[in-house]
N, C-alpha and C positions, 0 to 999 in steps of 0.2 A: 724737549726742555723746558721743563714743567716747572714754574715757580713756585718754590716752597713758602709756606705762610708767612708772612712778613711780623717779626716780633721783636720792636726795639724796648729793650731794657735798659734802662738808668746803666746798670752794671756793664753792659755787654759793649755801648756805644762807647764808656768811658774806658775801659780797656782796650779796645781799638785804638781809639782817640791815642792813649798813651801809647802803643806800639806804632800807631801812624807818625805820631810827631818825633818818634826815634828814628823811623827810616822814611820820612816822607820824600817828596820829590827835590827837597832846598828849598831855598829862599830864591826870591825874584832876582835879588843881586847876583846869586851863585849862579842862575840861569843864564847872565847874558855876562859872566866873568868872562868867556873867551871871545863875546862878540857876535855869537849866535843867537838867534831867539831860539828858546826852548820851547816844547809843546811836549806835554806830559798826556799820555794817552793809555787810559785803561781799558785793557779786552777783557771779554768775558772769560771765567773761569772755565773755560773749554780749549784744549791743547790745540785742538785745530785752528782755532780762530786768533789763537795767539801766534801760531805759526804765520798764517796769513798777513797778520797785520805786520809782524815783525820783517816779513820781506817786502812789504808794502813801502815801510820807512827808509828799509836799505836801499830799497831803489830809489825812493823820493829823495831822499838826500844826496844822493850821485848828482842830481839835477838840481839842487838845493841845497849846497853848500854854507848858507849862513843860517839854514832852519837845523835844529836838531830835535827829531821826533823819538822820544825815549817811551817805549813800549813796555808795559809790564801788566801781569794776569793781576787783575782783581781778586783780592782776597775774599773767600766765600764762608769766613768764620768768624764768628756764628753765621753771619749771612751776608751775601755782597751787598744787601739794601743794608742793613747796620753798618758795614765798610764804608759806603758810600756816605751815610748819615755821619759816622765818627770821622770820617775827613773832614767834612763842610763843618763840623764844629771846633775841631782842631784848626781849623785852616790850611789844610793840607791836600784840599780836592784837587783834584788834577786839570788839567785845561779843559779836557773833553774825554768821556770813556763812552763804552758801548752799551748793551745788557741790559738797559732800563726800557721796559714797557709802560704804556700809555698810564696805567694807574697808579705807579709808583712816582713817575713823572710827575703826575697831578700835584703827590705830597710834594716834591722838591721845590714845584713852581709856586707853590702856597707858601711856601716859604722863602720865597724868593732865592730860592738856592742855584736856579739855572735861569737862563736867559731866553727870550723868544727868539727861535732862530730865524724867523721870518724879519727880525731887525739887523740881521746880522749881512753884511753886504756878499753877494757872490753863491748865498745857499741857493737863493731861487734859482739861479743858473745852472748851478750843479743838478738841480731837480730834474729840470728840462732835459739837462744833456742825457742823464739818466733813465730818460722817459719814465719817470715815476710821478708826475704830476697825480694822477686818480688816487693812487694808493697814498700820496703824503694827503692829499685833501681828507681821506677818512680818518687821518689822525688829528685834525683840529680841535681844539680844544674849545670846551664853552665860551670863554673870553675870548675867542675870535682870532687867538695866537697857536703858533705851532711851537711848540718844544723840542721835540724829538725828531731826529733825522733818520726816518726808518732805514734799517740796516738789510732786514730779511722778514717775512711774513709766511708762517705755516700755517694755511687752511687747515682747520681739524675738518678732517672729513671721516667718512666712515667706511669702515674693511668688510668685506664679505667673503662666507668662506662658499665661492662660486661651484668648488666642487661637492659642496654637500644640499646647493640649492639644487643643483643638476641631479643629484640622488631623489630629491622632492620632487623633480617634474619642473622647475620653476627655470624657465628660461632667460628671463630678466631681472636685474638687479631691482629689488624692491625700491619705491620711488616715494609712496604716500602712506600715511598710518594706518590703510584699510589693506595695501599692500602687505605691511608687516604683519600684522596681525593676520593675515591670509595664510602667509607663510610660517608665522608660530602654529597656526591650528596644525598644519602640514607636516611641521617637525616633531610636535607633539604626538601625533600619530604614530610615526616612524620611528621616532627615537625619544621615548617618553624622558629620558635623563637628561636630555640636551636642552638648552636655552636661547634665547636670540642676543642678550649682553649679559655680561658676565663681568664684575668688577665690584671691590668691597668698598671703593670709593664713592659708591651711587648712595650709599647710606652712612657718608661721613661727613658732618658738616662743616667743615674743615674750606674756607673762603674758596683757596686756590683752586678747588678741585670743581668748583662751576664754571670755570674757564673749559673744561672739556668735557661736560656731561650738559646742564642746563643750557649754557650761552649759544652751542652750536644752534642745539635744537629752537630755542626763542628767537635766535636772530633769522634761523629760516622761517620759523612761521610767520613773524613780524615783517619779514621783508626788509630788515635791517632796521625796524625803529630801535630807539634808542632805549636803555632802560634808565637812564638817570641823565640829566640834563639840565645845566644850571642851577645845581644843588637839589632840582625838585625831583621826584619821581615821577617817568612819563612811560612806563611802562606800558606796552599794548594788551590790556585785558583780554579781549577777545584769544590773543595770540598766548597769552601767558595760559588761561586755562585751558586752551586746546593742547597744550606742551603738558600741562601735568594729568590732562584726562587719557593722553597718549600712555604716559607711564603708568596709571592705575589700571590701566587695559592689559598694559604687558604684567602688571603685578598679580591680577585677579585669574591670568591664565598660566601663571607658574611660569613665565617668558622670561623672567629675571634673574638673576643669582648676584645677589649682595655682598656676601658671607666671601672669605677668602678663598682664593682659588689660584691655582699655579699655570700662568699661560693659557687661559681658557680658552681664546681664541685659536691661537697656535696650535691647540690641541685639541680642537673639534669640540670642547665642551660648550661651547657657544660660537653662533657663527654670523653676530655683526658685534662690531667692536668702533668705538670715537678714535682715530689713528692719526698720528702725524707721521710727517715722513722720516723720523730718527728709527723708527722702527725698522725699518729694511736694512740696515747693516746688521741687526743683531739678528733679524731673521735669518740673512742670508748666511750666518755664522750658526746658529743654533738651529735651525729649521729649514735646513735646504729644500724640503719638499714644498714651501710654501713658494710658489711660483705666479708671477702676477699673470693674468690673463688663463691660466691653467687651473690654480687651487684658490686663487683668492682674486677681487678686485676691489675699485675703489671709487665710491661714489657721495655724492653731497648730501646734508643728512636728508632723515626722512621730513615729508613736510605733510600738514592736513591735506586732506582731499581736493580741498578746491585748489589748490595750487600745483595741480598734477602736471599743468602745462608751461610751469615756470621755469624758462628758458636758464635763468641765471639765480641761484637758490644763494641766499648768505649765509656765511656759519661767521664762527669765532676765529679769530686770526693769533695764535703762538705767537707775538711779533714784538721785535726789541729794535731799539737804535740807538742813535749817539745825542748826548746832550753836551752843551756846553756852560761851562759853571761861572756864576756870577764873580767868584772870586778870582777869576784869569786875566791878564790885563788886555787891552785892545791889541797890543801887538803880537799877544799868543793865539789871541782868538782868530786874527787877522791870518797868522803862520797855519792855524788851524787848519781853517777853509781851504789854504791853498793845498794843502796835503790832501784833503779829502776830495778837491777838485782834480788832483792828480789821479788818485784811485777812481773816482768815478767817470771820468773823462774817455775812458778806454773799456768799453764792455768785456774786453778781456780778461778784466781783472773781475769782475763779477761771475766770469764762469771759473776762476782759480778759486774763489770763496766756494763756487757751490759745488765744486770737485772736490773742498778738501773737507766741509762741514757738512754737505746733505741739507743744506737750509737754504730758503728758496729764498734768492735776493726780491728785498720787496721793488718790483719794479713793472711797468703795464705791461712789458713788450719781450717777456722771456720767450714765450713759446713761437712767436711770430719774427725775434731776432736770428738771422743765420747765426750768430754767435755759438749759440746754443742747441744748434740743430742735430750735431750731432751725438751731443752729451745726453740729450731728451729722447732720440731713436734708441739710443742704448739704455736708458733708463726710463721706461714709458709710464711707470706709476709716478713718479716724480714730475712727468707732463701735466698729469691731472691735477697735482698739488701748484703748478705754477700756473695752469689754467685758471683757478680758479681765486687766485691773490687777488683781482680788483673786487671780489665781492666778499670779501673776507676781512672783518670787524674787528678794530684792537680792541682791547680792553677798556674799559669806561676811563674818563677823566674826571674821577673825583680822589679827592684826599682821604675820603672814608671808606674806599672799597672795600676793605676788609672786612669792616663790622655788615655793609651793605651785602656780602657775598655769604656771609657767614648766615645772616637773618634767609635767605633764600633757601640754604641749606637745612635748617633749624624749624621755620615754619612752613614750610612747603614742597620743597624737593626729596627731603630725606622722609619725612611723614608719609608721603603720597608713596615712595618708593617701597616704605613697609606697611602699605596696607592701614595705617592708622589714622588719614585724613581723607577726606573726598577733596575731588581738586578744587571744587570752587570755595571752600572754606579755607584750605590751605594758602589758595592766592589771596584771600581778603586776609586772613591772619598773618598773610605777608607783608601786605599793603600797611597794615596799620603800624608794623613794628619797625616798617622802613621809615614811614612818616615822624617816629620818634627819634630814629638817627639824624633825619636830613632836617628835622627842625630845631637841633640843639642849638 
């Protein structure tokens, strides 16, 4: 569920705002005309998520006839983020919505459009019931508040073509940078046209793309050290340079393909790939020969050699959750909490969500909870993702994240991938440019 680059133009927001004003959720008076408290809930623009939340609302209303939960799909034209911004501007924001990542939440919090969930009675108790206290802690913002109630967390892990590794005489999945480079040497000797990692995004500076290449490696190398905190660059210099040096070595040994390629991992052009659990339904349909434990395996991101014995490796989490909008009344927020309590007090509802969406619930106990045992027995690859949820770090909590991540690509990641800059210079150039953004 990759988040597209966020571009908020005055025209697009105004256009969406006019549409929302005409088909909004209704006035506060309309909401209480029948004596019921109405909760407007915007689900993600994903049919399976809309289906889940609609079913939950229907079940909830049977037990709570005094509350109406109106579920609708969040519009994604021109983008779901622009839709939210326009709704806020036109005062037609919902009570709550999902599909909000930590970086976008930082923008909303910066403009006081959403409220801290730690100030809302009942949220803490829901988190405890759902066994997600540790996962929630990773979402804490620099100001000490929590603005997002995580719904799902998809750790970005690495898929490996285990069948090709076997052909190379490699019996263990590479864990360290040296392991990867050693496999690369064997790969080139046997298959000169194959590479380790192939995708056009590697050479593209678009901000959101760094969530799926730079940040998994950086989080792993830095043991989860923040990149930006309290509006300041706090990136781990040693880890950052190690990541860029690793990429430079891959580039020098012709082990990267940063041009256009169709399904390179699936067809065996490359043998490793950053990967989220959303890949599996597509593989099952289009590439049935890809079978977990036979032709591919899943592992954590490669790490510097000094971390070879690290048991729990950090990575990036493609994670989104629910926010409470400031425009909602206290009664609406209270009713929304009651709805979320209904959903998350029963572990079977998270199982339904997992079965419908293939998205990993943001909870600490998924692989230990008996409710999920059968599912993960049947879907062992997804179990690996669930096991890594506690070590997966969500997007940065900075309203300027788009500019910050664009600079990572333009000044450091992309030039190194193209062989145009040495790692140390690339890292230092990036830091200088980041300071310019953060000191504005």
